[in-house]
NULUMKE-907343 format. One line per field, with one value per residue: residue number from 1; residue in three letters; x, y, z of N, C-alpha, C in turn. Coordinates in nm, 2 decimals, padded with zeros to 4 digits. Example, Ala and Ser with C-alpha at 12.3 -4.5 7.8 and 13.67 -1.06 7.14 Angstrom:
<drenkes>
num	c(1;2)
residu	c(ALA;SER)
n_x	c(01.32;01.28)
n_y	c(-00.57;-00.22)
n_z	c(00.78;00.71)
ca_x	c(01.23;01.37)
ca_y	c(-00.45;-00.11)
ca_z	c(00.78;00.71)
c_x	c(01.32;01.29)
c_y	c(-00.33;00.00)
c_z	c(00.78;00.79)
</drenkes>
This chain:
<drenkes>
num	c(1;2;3;4;5;6;7;8;9;10;11;12;13;14;15;16;17;18;19;20;21;22;23;24;25;26;27;28;29;30;31;32;33;34;35;36;37;38;39;40;41;42;43;44;45;46;47;48;49;50;51;52;53;54;55;56;57;58;59;60;61;62;63;64;65;66;67;68;69;70;71;72;73;74;75;76;77;78;79;80;81;82;83;84;85;86;87;88;89;90;91;92;93;94;95;96;97;98;99;100;101;102;103;104;105;106;107;108;109;110;111;112;113;114;115;116;117;118;119;120;121;122;123;124;125;126;127;128;129;130;131;132;133;134;135;136;137;138;139;140;141;142;143;144;145;146;147;148;149;150;151;152;153;154;155;156;157;158;159;160;161;162;163;164;165;166;167;168;169;170;171;172;173;174;175;176;177;178;179;180;181;182;183;184;185;186;187;188;189;190;191;192;193;194;195;196;197;198;199;200;201;202;203;204;205;206;207;208;209;210;211;212;213;214;215;216;217;218;219;220;221;222;223;224;225;226;227;228;229;230;231;232;233;234;235;236;237;238;239;240;241;242;243;244;245;246;247;248;249;250;251;252;253;254;255;256;257;258;259;260;261;262;263;264;265;266;267;268;269;270;271;272;273;274;275;276;277;278;279;280;281;282;283;284;285;286;287;288;289;290;291;292)
residu	c(MET;LYS;THR;PHE;SER;PHE;PRO;VAL;THR;SER;ALA;VAL;LEU;VAL;LEU;LEU;LEU;ALA;ALA;ARG;CYS;THR;SER;ALA;TYR;LYS;PRO;VAL;ILE;LEU;VAL;HIS;GLY;VAL;LEU;SER;GLY;PRO;SER;SER;PHE;GLU;THR;LEU;THR;ASP;PHE;ILE;LYS;LYS;ALA;HIS;PRO;GLY;THR;GLU;VAL;THR;ALA;ILE;ASP;LEU;PHE;ASN;ASP;GLU;GLN;SER;ILE;ASP;PRO;MET;TRP;LYS;GLN;ILE;SER;GLY;PHE;ALA;LYS;VAL;ILE;ARG;ARG;ILE;MET;GLU;LYS;SER;PRO;GLU;GLY;VAL;HIS;LEU;LEU;CYS;TYR;SER;GLN;GLY;GLY;LEU;ILE;CYS;ARG;GLY;VAL;LEU;SER;LYS;LEU;GLN;ASN;HIS;ASN;VAL;HIS;ASN;PHE;ILE;ALA;LEU;SER;SER;PRO;LEU;ALA;GLY;GLN;TYR;GLY;VAL;PRO;ASP;MET;MET;HIS;GLU;TYR;ILE;PRO;VAL;SER;GLY;ARG;GLU;LEU;VAL;TYR;LEU;VAL;CYS;TYR;LYS;TRP;PHE;ALA;GLN;ARG;HIS;ILE;SER;ILE;CYS;ASN;TYR;TRP;ASN;ASP;PRO;HIS;ARG;ARG;VAL;LYS;TYR;LEU;LYS;ASN;ASN;ASN;PHE;LEU;PRO;LEU;LEU;ASN;GLY;GLU;LYS;ALA;HIS;SER;GLN;MET;ALA;ALA;TRP;LYS;LYS;ASN;PHE;LEU;ARG;ILE;LYS;LYS;LEU;VAL;LEU;ILE;GLY;GLY;PRO;ASP;ASP;ASP;VAL;ILE;THR;PRO;TRP;GLN;SER;SER;GLN;PHE;GLY;PHE;TYR;ASN;ARG;ASN;GLU;THR;ILE;ILE;GLU;MET;ARG;LYS;GLN;THR;PHE;TYR;LYS;LYS;ASN;THR;PHE;GLY;LEU;LYS;THR;LEU;ASP;THR;ARG;GLY;ASP;LEU;SER;VAL;CYS;THR;GLN;SER;GLY;VAL;LYS;HIS;VAL;GLU;TRP;HIS;SER;ASN;GLN;GLU;VAL;PHE;GLU;LYS;CYS;ILE;GLN;LYS;TRP;LEU;ASP)
n_x	c(00.58;00.83;00.75;00.85;00.88;00.98;00.99;00.71;00.69;00.86;00.75;00.57;00.65;00.75;00.53;00.46;00.62;00.62;00.34;00.39;00.59;00.40;00.28;00.38;00.41;00.33;-00.02;-00.16;-00.28;-00.48;-00.51;-00.74;-00.70;-00.81;-01.18;-01.17;-01.15;-01.17;-01.15;-00.96;-00.74;-00.68;-00.49;-00.25;-00.31;-00.28;-00.02;00.12;00.00;00.11;00.39;00.43;00.31;-00.03;-00.08;-00.27;-00.49;-00.61;-00.83;-00.97;-01.28;-01.45;-01.55;-01.60;-01.49;-01.75;-01.75;-01.47;-01.43;-01.47;-01.46;-01.08;-01.05;-01.31;-01.30;-01.02;-01.11;-01.32;-01.14;-00.97;-01.13;-01.18;-00.93;-00.81;-00.95;-00.88;-00.59;-00.65;-00.68;-00.45;-00.22;00.05;00.14;00.10;00.09;00.08;-00.02;-00.04;-00.19;-00.18;-00.42;-00.51;-00.27;-00.25;-00.50;-00.40;-00.18;-00.30;-00.42;-00.21;-00.13;-00.28;-00.41;-00.38;-00.13;-00.09;-00.03;00.13;00.36;00.53;00.48;00.38;00.38;00.22;00.25;00.18;00.03;00.23;00.30;00.15;-00.07;-00.04;-00.18;-00.50;-00.60;-00.75;-01.01;-01.04;-01.18;-01.51;-01.52;-01.40;-01.40;-01.21;-01.04;-00.75;-00.51;-00.38;-00.61;-00.74;-00.75;-00.92;-01.14;-01.07;-00.95;-01.19;-01.38;-01.64;-01.54;-01.33;-01.48;-01.61;-01.45;-01.22;-01.00;-00.87;-00.84;-00.56;-00.47;-00.18;-00.06;00.19;00.20;00.00;00.11;00.07;-00.24;-00.30;-00.16;-00.34;-00.60;-00.66;-00.73;-00.61;-00.37;-00.13;-00.17;-00.17;00.12;00.25;00.28;00.19;00.10;-00.04;-00.23;-00.17;00.03;00.28;00.16;00.10;00.33;00.44;00.27;00.29;00.58;00.57;00.61;00.77;00.94;00.87;00.82;00.89;00.70;00.76;00.78;00.86;00.71;00.49;00.15;00.00;-00.01;00.09;00.35;00.57;00.73;00.65;00.54;00.77;00.78;00.90;00.88;00.70;00.89;00.81;00.87;00.83;01.03;01.19;01.18;01.37;01.32;01.48;01.51;01.33;01.09;00.94;01.10;01.32;01.29;01.19;00.89;00.66;00.84;00.98;01.22;01.36;01.27;01.44;01.72;01.69;01.76;01.57;01.37;01.29;01.32;01.22;01.24;01.07;01.10;00.89;00.65;00.29;00.03;-00.17;-00.10;00.10;00.01;-00.04;00.20;00.42;00.68;00.76;00.62;00.80;01.09;01.04;00.81;00.75;00.99;00.95;00.73;00.72)
n_y	c(06.26;05.95;05.66;05.36;05.03;04.79;04.71;04.66;04.43;04.24;04.19;04.07;03.87;03.78;03.64;03.49;03.28;03.23;03.09;02.85;02.74;02.67;02.47;02.29;02.02;01.69;01.53;01.36;01.07;00.83;00.54;00.31;00.09;-00.24;-00.25;-00.01;00.33;00.66;00.88;00.77;00.85;01.13;01.20;01.22;01.31;01.58;01.58;01.57;01.79;02.01;01.99;02.01;02.24;02.32;02.11;01.89;01.67;01.31;01.10;00.80;00.77;00.52;00.16;00.12;00.09;-00.26;-00.29;-00.28;-00.56;-00.71;-00.91;-00.86;-00.83;-00.73;-00.49;-00.39;-00.27;-00.10;00.09;00.17;00.33;00.53;00.64;00.66;00.88;01.12;01.08;01.17;01.43;01.53;01.54;01.58;01.39;01.15;01.07;00.77;00.63;00.40;00.20;-00.09;-00.36;-00.19;-00.15;-00.36;-00.33;-00.15;-00.20;-00.43;-00.19;-00.08;-00.29;-00.34;-00.09;00.07;00.30;00.43;00.71;00.76;00.84;00.79;00.50;00.44;00.17;00.13;-00.07;-00.30;-00.65;-00.77;-01.01;-01.18;-01.30;-01.46;-01.50;-01.39;-01.11;-01.00;-00.80;-00.94;-01.19;-01.24;-01.29;-01.50;-01.71;-01.92;-02.15;-02.15;-02.04;-02.23;-02.41;-02.17;-02.20;-02.41;-02.25;-02.07;-02.11;-02.19;-02.14;-02.02;-01.80;-01.67;-01.59;-01.36;-01.31;-01.09;-01.10;-01.39;-01.36;-01.31;-01.48;-01.67;-02.00;-02.14;-02.37;-02.51;-02.55;-02.66;-02.59;-02.34;-02.22;-02.32;-02.28;-02.00;-01.68;-01.44;-01.34;-01.48;-01.50;-01.19;-01.19;-01.38;-01.61;-01.79;-01.84;-01.66;-01.53;-01.27;-01.21;-01.06;-00.78;-00.65;-00.63;-00.47;-00.26;-00.20;-00.15;00.09;00.29;00.52;00.51;00.27;00.25;00.05;00.01;-00.10;-00.31;-00.42;-00.42;-00.42;-00.58;-00.75;-00.81;-01.06;-01.29;-00.97;-00.92;-00.93;-00.70;-00.59;-00.80;-00.99;-01.37;-01.62;-01.97;-02.35;-02.42;-02.17;-02.00;-01.70;-01.59;-01.38;-01.08;-01.08;-01.33;-01.46;-01.62;-01.52;-01.31;-01.31;-01.42;-01.25;-01.19;-00.97;-00.75;-00.68;-00.69;-00.59;-00.31;-00.28;-00.34;-00.12;00.08;00.18;00.09;00.14;00.05;00.06;00.04;00.06;00.05;-00.01;00.05;-00.01;-00.18;-00.02;00.24;00.33;00.50;00.77;00.83;01.05;01.00;00.80;00.97;01.10;01.02;00.80;00.85;01.16;01.24;01.13;01.23;01.48)
n_z	c(-01.66;-01.57;-01.60;-01.39;-01.40;-01.35;-01.03;-00.96;-01.19;-01.08;-00.83;-00.92;-01.01;-00.75;-00.61;-00.81;-00.77;-00.55;-00.52;-00.69;-00.55;-00.34;-00.44;-00.54;-00.47;-00.51;-00.53;-00.27;-00.23;-00.02;00.13;00.33;00.58;00.72;00.84;00.87;00.85;00.62;00.80;00.96;00.90;00.99;01.16;01.03;00.74;00.89;00.93;00.72;00.54;00.70;00.70;00.43;00.31;00.10;-00.04;-00.13;-00.04;00.03;00.13;00.05;-00.02;00.11;00.07;00.36;00.69;00.75;00.54;00.42;00.46;00.27;-00.07;-00.20;-00.51;-00.55;-00.44;-00.52;-00.75;-00.71;-00.58;-00.76;-01.00;-00.82;-00.78;-01.07;-01.10;-00.98;-01.04;-01.32;-01.29;-01.18;-01.36;-01.31;-01.16;-00.92;-00.53;-00.35;-00.06;00.13;00.42;00.60;00.48;00.28;00.14;00.00;-00.18;-00.27;-00.46;-00.64;-00.73;-00.88;-01.05;-01.22;-01.34;-01.61;-01.77;-01.56;-01.36;-01.10;-00.86;-00.58;-00.40;-00.14;00.13;00.42;00.66;00.58;00.51;00.20;00.18;00.27;00.49;00.88;01.09;01.31;01.35;01.66;01.59;01.38;01.44;01.46;01.20;01.10;01.22;01.46;01.66;01.64;01.48;01.27;01.21;01.02;00.73;00.72;00.68;00.55;00.22;00.14;-00.14;-00.08;00.13;00.00;-00.14;-00.04;00.23;00.23;00.41;00.39;00.13;00.14;00.29;00.42;00.44;00.55;00.58;00.44;00.17;-00.09;-00.12;-00.06;-00.31;-00.51;-00.40;-00.34;-00.46;-00.50;-00.36;-00.45;-00.73;-00.78;-00.67;-00.87;-00.79;-00.89;-01.20;-01.47;-01.73;-01.71;-01.61;-01.73;-01.80;-01.59;-01.43;-01.60;-01.59;-01.24;-01.27;-01.34;-01.13;-00.98;-00.71;-00.46;-00.15;00.17;00.48;00.83;01.13;01.44;01.65;01.56;01.63;01.46;01.18;01.07;00.96;01.09;00.92;00.68;00.61;00.44;00.24;00.31;00.49;00.65;00.60;00.59;00.82;00.96;00.99;00.92;00.57;00.45;00.20;-00.06;-00.07;-00.10;-00.36;-00.55;-00.54;-00.65;-00.92;-01.05;-01.05;-01.09;-01.07;-00.82;-00.81;-01.04;-00.93;-00.69;-00.80;-00.97;-00.74;-00.61;-00.49;-00.11;00.20;00.56;00.88;01.16;01.54;01.83;01.69;01.77;01.58;01.52;01.51;01.28;01.18;01.25;01.39;01.49;01.39;01.26;01.02;01.01;00.98;00.78;00.61;00.54;00.35;00.08;00.02;-00.16)
ca_x	c(00.69;00.86;00.78;00.95;00.77;01.07;00.95;00.57;00.73;00.97;00.66;00.44;00.71;00.79;00.43;00.44;00.71;00.56;00.24;00.45;00.59;00.30;00.19;00.48;00.41;00.20;-00.13;-00.14;-00.40;-00.44;-00.60;-00.75;-00.70;-00.97;-01.24;-01.15;-01.21;-01.07;-01.13;-00.84;-00.61;-00.71;-00.33;-00.14;-00.30;-00.25;00.13;00.15;-00.01;00.22;00.53;00.42;00.20;-00.07;-00.03;-00.38;-00.45;-00.74;-00.87;-01.07;-01.43;-01.50;-01.54;-01.53;-01.55;-01.78;-01.76;-01.37;-01.42;-01.52;-01.32;-00.99;-01.09;-01.39;-01.23;-00.92;-01.18;-01.36;-01.07;-00.90;-01.22;-01.16;-00.80;-00.80;-01.07;-00.82;-00.52;-00.70;-00.71;-00.29;-00.14;00.21;00.15;00.02;00.20;-00.02;-00.01;-00.16;-00.22;-00.22;-00.46;-00.47;-00.16;-00.26;-00.54;-00.31;-00.05;-00.36;-00.45;-00.12;-00.06;-00.39;-00.43;-00.28;-00.10;-00.17;00.09;00.16;00.53;00.56;00.38;00.42;00.33;00.23;00.24;00.08;00.06;00.25;00.37;00.01;-00.06;-00.02;-00.23;-00.58;-00.61;-00.87;-01.08;-01.11;-01.29;-01.61;-01.57;-01.29;-01.45;-01.19;-00.98;-00.61;-00.43;-00.35;-00.74;-00.81;-00.73;-01.03;-01.26;-01.00;-00.94;-01.27;-01.44;-01.69;-01.47;-01.27;-01.54;-01.67;-01.37;-01.13;-00.84;-00.89;-00.73;-00.42;-00.41;-00.11;-00.03;00.28;00.20;-00.04;00.13;-00.04;-00.36;-00.28;-00.18;-00.47;-00.74;-00.65;-00.75;-00.59;-00.24;-00.05;-00.22;-00.08;00.26;00.29;00.36;00.08;00.12;-00.17;-00.21;-00.22;00.14;00.37;00.11;00.04;00.43;00.50;00.20;00.33;00.70;00.53;00.60;00.86;00.96;00.82;00.83;00.82;00.74;00.68;00.86;00.91;00.62;00.37;00.11;-00.08;00.10;00.16;00.49;00.58;00.83;00.54;00.52;00.89;00.81;00.93;00.74;00.74;00.84;00.71;00.93;00.79;01.19;01.14;01.27;01.35;01.28;01.53;01.53;01.15;01.13;00.89;01.22;01.44;01.19;01.14;00.78;00.60;00.90;00.99;01.43;01.38;01.29;01.54;01.83;01.75;01.76;01.40;01.34;01.36;01.29;01.20;01.23;01.06;01.05;00.80;00.49;00.22;00.00;-00.30;-00.04;00.14;-00.03;-00.06;00.33;00.52;00.84;00.73;00.58;00.95;01.16;00.99;00.71;00.80;01.06;00.90;00.63;00.80)
ca_y	c(06.16;05.90;05.54;05.21;04.86;04.68;04.68;04.60;04.34;04.19;04.13;03.97;03.71;03.68;03.59;03.32;03.21;03.14;03.01;02.77;02.65;02.63;02.39;02.22;01.91;01.65;01.52;01.21;00.95;00.81;00.41;00.26;-00.07;-00.31;-00.25;00.12;00.41;00.77;00.93;00.72;00.94;01.28;01.28;01.17;01.43;01.66;01.57;01.58;01.94;02.07;01.98;02.05;02.31;02.34;01.99;01.81;01.50;01.25;00.98;00.75;00.74;00.38;00.06;00.20;-00.02;-00.36;-00.35;-00.29;-00.72;-00.73;-00.96;-00.80;-00.75;-00.59;-00.31;-00.29;-00.24;00.03;00.19;00.19;00.40;00.66;00.70;00.73;01.03;01.18;01.09;01.26;01.57;01.55;01.50;01.60;01.26;01.18;00.98;00.71;00.63;00.29;00.13;-00.19;-00.40;-00.09;-00.13;-00.47;-00.32;-00.08;-00.28;-00.48;-00.14;-00.03;-00.36;-00.39;00.04;00.12;00.43;00.56;00.80;00.73;00.85;00.70;00.42;00.40;00.07;00.16;-00.17;-00.37;-00.77;-00.78;-01.16;-01.26;-01.30;-01.59;-01.45;-01.35;-01.03;-00.98;-00.77;-01.04;-01.28;-01.27;-01.32;-01.59;-01.85;-02.05;-02.14;-02.10;-02.00;-02.33;-02.42;-02.12;-02.27;-02.51;-02.13;-01.93;-02.17;-02.27;-02.07;-01.90;-01.74;-01.61;-01.46;-01.28;-01.18;-01.01;-01.15;-01.50;-01.34;-01.31;-01.54;-01.75;-02.07;-02.17;-02.52;-02.58;-02.43;-02.67;-02.55;-02.14;-02.18;-02.31;-02.21;-01.83;-01.63;-01.31;-01.29;-01.62;-01.38;-01.09;-01.21;-01.41;-01.71;-01.84;-01.83;-01.66;-01.43;-01.10;-01.18;-00.94;-00.63;-00.66;-00.59;-00.37;-00.16;-00.20;-00.07;00.28;00.38;00.56;00.46;00.19;00.22;-00.01;00.04;-00.17;-00.28;-00.57;-00.44;-00.43;-00.65;-00.77;-00.85;-01.17;-01.18;-00.81;-00.92;-00.95;-00.58;-00.56;-00.91;-01.13;-01.44;-01.78;-02.16;-02.46;-02.44;-02.08;-01.92;-01.60;-01.57;-01.25;-01.07;-01.10;-01.48;-01.50;-01.70;-01.42;-01.14;-01.43;-01.50;-01.10;-01.20;-00.86;-00.67;-00.63;-00.73;-00.47;-00.18;-00.28;-00.29;00.02;00.16;00.25;00.06;00.17;00.01;00.14;-00.03;00.15;-00.03;00.02;00.11;-00.08;-00.15;00.11;00.38;00.38;00.63;00.84;00.86;01.14;00.95;00.76;01.00;01.22;00.93;00.68;00.90;01.27;01.28;01.04;01.30;01.56)
ca_z	c(-01.54;-01.62;-01.48;-01.33;-01.41;-01.27;-00.92;-01.03;-01.24;-00.93;-00.71;-00.95;-01.02;-00.65;-00.61;-00.92;-00.77;-00.43;-00.58;-00.74;-00.42;-00.24;-00.57;-00.59;-00.41;-00.57;-00.47;-00.19;-00.19;00.15;00.12;00.45;00.61;00.70;00.96;00.93;00.70;00.59;00.94;01.05;00.86;01.05;01.17;00.90;00.70;00.92;00.93;00.59;00.55;00.81;00.62;00.30;00.27;-00.01;-00.05;-00.15;00.05;-00.03;00.18;00.01;00.13;00.03;00.16;00.52;00.80;00.79;00.41;00.40;00.48;00.10;-00.12;-00.26;-00.66;-00.54;-00.39;-00.61;-00.92;-00.70;-00.57;-00.88;-01.07;-00.80;-00.82;-01.19;-01.16;-00.91;-01.15;-01.45;-01.26;-01.18;-01.47;-01.29;-01.08;-00.75;-00.45;-00.32;00.06;00.18;00.53;00.60;00.38;00.19;00.07;-00.10;-00.27;-00.40;-00.55;-00.73;-00.85;-00.96;-01.20;-01.32;-01.40;-01.69;-01.77;-01.44;-01.31;-00.93;-00.85;-00.51;-00.36;00.04;00.16;00.56;00.77;00.50;00.44;00.12;00.14;00.30;00.66;00.93;01.23;01.30;01.45;01.76;01.54;01.30;01.47;01.43;01.04;01.13;01.35;01.43;01.77;01.60;01.32;01.19;01.10;00.95;00.59;00.65;00.61;00.44;00.13;00.12;-00.24;-00.01;00.17;-00.08;-00.23;00.09;00.31;00.23;00.46;00.31;00.02;00.11;00.45;00.33;00.50;00.52;00.64;00.34;00.04;-00.22;-00.05;-00.07;-00.44;-00.55;-00.37;-00.31;-00.61;-00.51;-00.34;-00.53;-00.86;-00.77;-00.62;-00.97;-00.76;-00.97;-01.32;-01.53;-01.87;-01.72;-01.55;-01.78;-01.81;-01.45;-01.42;-01.64;-01.47;-01.18;-01.29;-01.38;-01.01;-00.94;-00.57;-00.36;00.01;00.25;00.64;00.92;01.25;01.52;01.73;01.50;01.71;01.43;01.09;01.08;01.04;01.10;00.80;00.58;00.53;00.36;00.12;00.42;00.54;00.68;00.55;00.66;00.92;01.05;00.99;00.84;00.44;00.38;00.11;-00.15;-00.12;-00.20;-00.56;-00.65;-00.60;-00.74;-01.02;-01.06;-01.09;-01.05;-01.05;-00.74;-00.81;-01.09;-00.88;-00.60;-00.91;-00.99;-00.63;-00.63;-00.34;-00.01;00.34;00.68;00.99;01.28;01.66;01.89;01.68;01.74;01.42;01.48;01.55;01.22;01.05;01.36;01.49;01.41;01.39;01.14;00.96;00.97;00.93;00.70;00.49;00.45;00.24;-00.03;-00.02;-00.26)
c_x	c(00.70;00.84;00.80;00.84;00.87;01.03;00.80;00.62;00.78;00.84;00.54;00.56;00.74;00.68;00.41;00.50;00.67;00.42;00.30;00.51;00.52;00.23;00.27;00.49;00.28;00.07;-00.13;-00.23;-00.42;-00.58;-00.63;-00.77;-00.82;-01.03;-01.21;-01.21;-01.16;-01.03;-01.02;-00.73;-00.61;-00.55;-00.22;-00.17;-00.27;-00.10;00.17;00.12;00.08;00.35;00.54;00.33;00.16;-00.11;-00.21;-00.41;-00.57;-00.71;-00.94;-01.19;-01.48;-01.45;-01.50;-01.59;-01.61;-01.73;-01.55;-01.35;-01.44;-01.43;-01.21;-01.02;-01.13;-01.33;-01.15;-01.00;-01.25;-01.27;-01.00;-00.97;-01.17;-01.02;-00.73;-00.87;-00.97;-00.66;-00.53;-00.66;-00.56;-00.25;00.02;00.21;00.12;00.08;00.07;00.03;-00.10;-00.15;-00.27;-00.27;-00.48;-00.32;-00.13;-00.39;-00.44;-00.25;-00.16;-00.40;-00.35;-00.09;-00.17;-00.44;-00.37;-00.24;-00.13;00.06;00.14;00.33;00.55;00.48;00.43;00.34;00.35;00.20;00.16;00.11;00.08;00.29;00.24;00.04;-00.15;-00.09;-00.40;-00.59;-00.75;-00.99;-01.17;-01.21;-01.42;-01.65;-01.48;-01.34;-01.36;-01.06;-00.82;-00.61;-00.42;-00.48;-00.81;-00.82;-00.85;-01.15;-01.19;-01.02;-01.07;-01.37;-01.55;-01.62;-01.40;-01.34;-01.61;-01.58;-01.24;-00.94;-00.81;-00.80;-00.62;-00.38;-00.34;-00.07;00.08;00.33;00.11;-00.05;00.09;-00.19;-00.38;-00.24;-00.27;-00.58;-00.81;-00.61;-00.71;-00.44;-00.14;-00.05;-00.09;00.09;00.37;00.39;00.23;00.08;-00.03;-00.12;-00.19;-00.07;00.25;00.27;00.07;00.21;00.46;00.39;00.29;00.45;00.68;00.60;00.71;00.97;00.85;00.91;00.75;00.84;00.66;00.83;00.83;00.77;00.53;00.28;-00.03;-00.07;00.14;00.25;00.49;00.65;00.76;00.54;00.67;00.89;00.86;00.82;00.83;00.77;00.83;00.77;00.89;00.93;01.11;01.23;01.24;01.32;01.36;01.60;01.38;01.23;01.02;01.02;01.29;01.41;01.16;00.96;00.65;00.69;00.97;01.20;01.43;01.37;01.41;01.65;01.83;01.77;01.62;01.28;01.36;01.27;01.31;01.15;01.24;01.00;00.96;00.69;00.42;00.13;-00.12;-00.23;00.04;00.14;-00.07;00.09;00.39;00.64;00.82;00.73;00.75;01.03;01.14;00.94;00.78;00.85;01.04;00.75;00.61;00.71)
c_y	c(06.03;05.75;05.43;05.10;04.76;04.63;04.63;04.43;04.20;04.11;04.04;03.84;03.66;03.63;03.45;03.26;03.11;03.11;02.90;02.67;02.57;02.55;02.29;02.04;01.84;01.58;01.43;01.18;00.85;00.70;00.31;00.18;-00.14;-00.28;-00.08;00.22;00.58;00.90;00.88;00.78;01.06;01.32;01.33;01.29;01.57;01.69;01.64;01.76;02.08;02.09;01.99;02.14;02.34;02.21;01.92;01.64;01.42;01.13;00.93;00.69;00.63;00.23;00.04;00.04;-00.14;-00.40;-00.35;-00.50;-00.79;-00.80;-00.84;-00.74;-00.71;-00.45;-00.27;-00.24;-00.08;00.14;00.26;00.34;00.56;00.74;00.74;00.84;01.14;01.20;01.16;01.41;01.62;01.50;01.53;01.48;01.30;01.06;00.87;00.63;00.50;00.24;00.01;-00.32;-00.31;-00.10;-00.25;-00.42;-00.21;-00.12;-00.37;-00.33;-00.06;-00.14;-00.37;-00.25;00.08;00.27;00.53;00.65;00.82;00.74;00.69;00.58;00.37;00.31;00.08;00.04;-00.26;-00.54;-00.81;-00.90;-01.21;-01.24;-01.41;-01.56;-01.38;-01.23;-01.05;-00.92;-00.83;-01.16;-01.35;-01.28;-01.42;-01.66;-01.95;-02.04;-02.11;-02.07;-02.13;-02.42;-02.34;-02.19;-02.33;-02.38;-02.06;-02.00;-02.23;-02.16;-01.98;-01.79;-01.65;-01.54;-01.36;-01.23;-01.21;-01.08;-01.30;-01.51;-01.33;-01.38;-01.67;-01.83;-02.18;-02.29;-02.60;-02.50;-02.49;-02.58;-02.39;-02.10;-02.19;-02.30;-02.08;-01.81;-01.47;-01.32;-01.41;-01.53;-01.25;-01.07;-01.29;-01.52;-01.84;-01.84;-01.80;-01.52;-01.34;-01.11;-01.08;-00.80;-00.62;-00.61;-00.50;-00.24;-00.09;-00.11;00.09;00.34;00.41;00.51;00.36;00.16;00.12;-00.05;-00.06;-00.22;-00.44;-00.59;-00.44;-00.56;-00.73;-00.77;-00.91;-01.27;-01.07;-00.82;-00.91;-00.81;-00.54;-00.70;-01.02;-01.19;-01.60;-01.87;-02.21;-02.50;-02.31;-02.00;-01.81;-01.63;-01.43;-01.18;-01.09;-01.24;-01.53;-01.53;-01.58;-01.32;-01.21;-01.44;-01.36;-01.10;-01.10;-00.74;-00.60;-00.62;-00.63;-00.36;-00.18;-00.26;-00.17;00.13;00.24;00.19;00.09;00.12;00.07;00.06;00.06;00.06;00.04;00.07;00.01;-00.08;-00.02;00.21;00.44;00.54;00.78;00.87;00.95;01.11;00.91;00.82;01.07;01.11;00.87;00.75;01.03;01.24;01.24;01.17;01.42;01.62)
c_z	c(-01.59;-01.50;-01.44;-01.34;-01.35;-01.16;-00.90;-01.07;-01.13;-00.86;-00.75;-00.98;-00.90;-00.60;-00.69;-00.85;-00.64;-00.48;-00.64;-00.62;-00.35;-00.35;-00.57;-00.54;-00.49;-00.47;-00.42;-00.19;-00.11;00.10;00.27;00.50;00.68;00.85;01.01;00.79;00.67;00.72;01.01;01.02;00.87;01.08;01.08;00.83;00.73;00.91;00.79;00.52;00.59;00.79;00.49;00.22;00.16;-00.06;-00.03;-00.16;00.07;00.03;00.20;00.06;00.07;00.10;00.33;00.62;00.78;00.62;00.32;00.43;00.31;00.05;-00.17;-00.40;-00.65;-00.49;-00.48;-00.75;-00.85;-00.64;-00.65;-00.98;-00.99;-00.80;-00.93;-01.22;-01.09;-00.97;-01.26;-01.40;-01.21;-01.27;-01.42;-01.22;-00.94;-00.66;-00.37;-00.18;00.10;00.26;00.52;00.52;00.27;00.09;-00.01;-00.21;-00.34;-00.49;-00.65;-00.83;-00.94;-01.07;-01.27;-01.39;-01.53;-01.71;-01.64;-01.39;-01.17;-00.94;-00.79;-00.46;-00.25;00.11;00.36;00.66;00.71;00.52;00.30;00.06;00.23;00.49;00.74;01.04;01.24;01.41;01.53;01.67;01.42;01.35;01.51;01.30;01.03;01.18;01.44;01.55;01.72;01.50;01.23;01.15;01.00;00.82;00.55;00.61;00.48;00.28;00.12;-00.03;-00.19;00.05;00.09;-00.18;-00.17;00.18;00.26;00.31;00.44;00.21;-00.01;00.27;00.38;00.45;00.50;00.53;00.50;00.17;-00.07;-00.22;-00.13;-00.25;-00.49;-00.57;-00.34;-00.45;-00.56;-00.45;-00.41;-00.71;-00.88;-00.71;-00.72;-00.95;-00.83;-01.12;-01.40;-01.66;-01.84;-01.68;-01.60;-01.80;-01.68;-01.43;-01.46;-01.57;-01.35;-01.15;-01.34;-01.25;-01.00;-00.82;-00.49;-00.23;00.12;00.42;00.72;01.03;01.33;01.64;01.68;01.56;01.64;01.27;01.08;00.99;01.00;00.99;00.65;00.50;00.42;00.25;00.21;00.42;00.59;00.57;00.63;00.78;01.03;01.08;00.90;00.76;00.41;00.24;-00.05;-00.17;-00.11;-00.35;-00.64;-00.66;-00.66;-00.87;-01.09;-01.10;-01.12;-01.06;-00.96;-00.74;-00.89;-01.03;-00.77;-00.72;-00.97;-00.90;-00.67;-00.53;-00.22;00.13;00.47;00.83;01.15;01.44;01.75;01.87;01.69;01.64;01.40;01.52;01.45;01.14;01.14;01.45;01.41;01.33;01.30;01.05;00.93;00.92;00.83;00.60;00.43;00.37;00.09;-00.11;-00.13;-00.38)
</drenkes>
């Protein structure tokens, strides 16, 4: 009796193609914000898996809750080790989605981690150009009555070594003190020259896309434009990203990303800070297409 193998072969091919489609999405790594942890990403994880079935999503379980106020360089070192292990298991590349303070942690990781394979880096309401406002939740750690006095605490060596928000506290009225005493953000943004600038820039530019998400109704990031690399001048007038010195001098590669068309800015109104990672409209408008 003559047998026909074509139907069987076709069925196998269909199954293989289906399996390939299911696993076609790159793994997504989530990094949480200050006084938070991986459980804050439950809704966002559901959004990702429903939109892109089969996606491996990892919300890193590290420096949670009160430990998230540990100094930034310490956190970057810890997160880098975990992210490196995930990348080694994902040679096809990964996406990095980082919320609030986590966006600065991820920037540090991307700057210092050689040969990383991060494709798209999504910074979700992160104080990328610094912070000049004390959220209510941080009053326990920065006990001063007004933001104009925070520099008295944050620009001291002990605060730089122990309180994360002090590492990106950017007082527009104390520019000299910021550059001299802040041991994190001026280095990361290339506002203060250092020996690793070229290497960090090269590492950072390995990403394929940089996505900056923020909005005017954020009640924590101050100014909210910091989430898109805008910030105050000494008169507290907003200087937008492309007019910032670190952009014009291209100190860490931001202008390069913009020039090559790999910088995306998404602004969404009506979203409070704690809502960014659970707002479906934000996900569909600003995030979903970058997780293919």
